[in-house]
VEXDREN-2710 file (C-alpha; in Angstrom, 1 decimal):
% VEXDREN-2710
k/r/px/py/pz
1/MET/26.3/-5.9/-25.5
2/ALA/22.6/-6.5/-25.6
3/ASP/22.4/-4.7/-28.9
4/THR/25.0/-7.0/-30.4
5/VAL/23.2/-10.1/-29.2
6/ASN/19.9/-8.8/-30.6
7/TYR/21.5/-8.0/-33.9
8/LEU/23.0/-11.5/-34.2
9/PHE/19.6/-13.1/-33.4
10/PHE/18.0/-10.8/-36.1
11/LEU/20.6/-12.0/-38.6
12/ASN/20.0/-15.6/-37.7
13/TYR/16.3/-15.3/-38.2
14/LEU/16.7/-13.3/-41.4
15/ALA/19.0/-16.0/-42.9
16/ALA/16.7/-18.8/-41.7
17/ALA/13.8/-17.0/-43.4
18/LEU/15.7/-16.9/-46.7
19/PHE/16.5/-20.7/-46.5
20/VAL/13.1/-21.9/-45.4
21/ILE/11.5/-22.2/-48.8
22/PRO/14.3/-24.0/-50.6
23/THR/14.9/-26.4/-47.6
24/TRP/11.1/-27.0/-47.4
25/ARG/11.1/-28.1/-51.0
26/ILE/14.2/-30.3/-50.6
27/MET/12.6/-32.0/-47.5
28/ARG/9.3/-32.6/-49.4
29/ARG/11.1/-34.1/-52.5
30/ALA/13.3/-36.3/-50.3
31/GLY/10.2/-37.8/-48.7
32/PHE/10.5/-36.2/-45.3
33/ARG/7.9/-34.0/-43.5
34/PRO/8.7/-30.4/-44.5
35/ALA/8.0/-29.2/-41.0
36/TRP/11.6/-30.3/-40.1
37/THR/12.7/-27.2/-41.9
38/LEU/11.6/-25.2/-38.9
39/LEU/14.8/-26.4/-37.2
40/LEU/16.5/-23.5/-39.1
41/PHE/15.0/-21.1/-36.6
42/ALA/16.9/-22.6/-33.7
43/PRO/19.8/-20.2/-33.0
44/CYS/23.3/-21.6/-33.5
45/ILE/22.4/-25.2/-34.0
46/GLY/19.5/-25.0/-36.5
47/TYR/21.5/-25.1/-39.7
48/ILE/23.8/-27.9/-38.4
49/ALA/20.8/-30.0/-37.2
50/THR/19.0/-29.6/-40.5
51/LEU/22.0/-30.5/-42.6
52/MET/22.8/-33.6/-40.4
53/PHE/19.2/-34.6/-40.6
54/LEU/19.4/-34.6/-44.4
55/ALA/22.8/-36.2/-44.6
56/TYR/22.4/-39.1/-42.2
57/ARG/18.8/-40.2/-42.3
58/PRO/17.7/-42.7/-44.9
59/TRP/15.6/-41.0/-47.5
60/PRO/12.1/-42.6/-47.6
61/ASN/11.6/-42.1/-51.3
62/ARG/14.9/-43.7/-52.3
63/VAL/14.2/-46.6/-54.7
64/ASP/17.3/-48.7/-54.5
65/GLY/17.4/-49.0/-50.7
66/TRP/20.8/-47.4/-50.3
67/THR/21.4/-45.6/-47.0
68/PRO/24.3/-43.4/-46.1
69/GLY/26.8/-44.6/-43.6
70/ILE/30.4/-45.7/-43.1
71/ALA/29.8/-49.2/-44.6
72/SER/28.4/-47.7/-47.8
73/VAL/31.3/-45.3/-48.5
74/GLY/33.1/-47.9/-50.6
75/LYS/30.0/-48.4/-52.8
76/VAL/30.3/-44.9/-54.1
77/PHE/33.7/-45.5/-55.6
78/GLU/33.1/-49.0/-57.1
END
């Protein structure tokens, strides 16, 4: 059992290490602090937390002031 858990943690850290550089660049270009990318190393919730951070936070470098949310869904289809 302990070997399986250690193997899963190893796979999680290996996958996180592969995604750190691209996610770091996305965060920097979006105007966020790239250190938020280190959330990827949190087991089980790191990927979800990072994606939700990118999806639901207003991007600081956005020019037109549009922010994601329920009220703005209709604007996409107009």
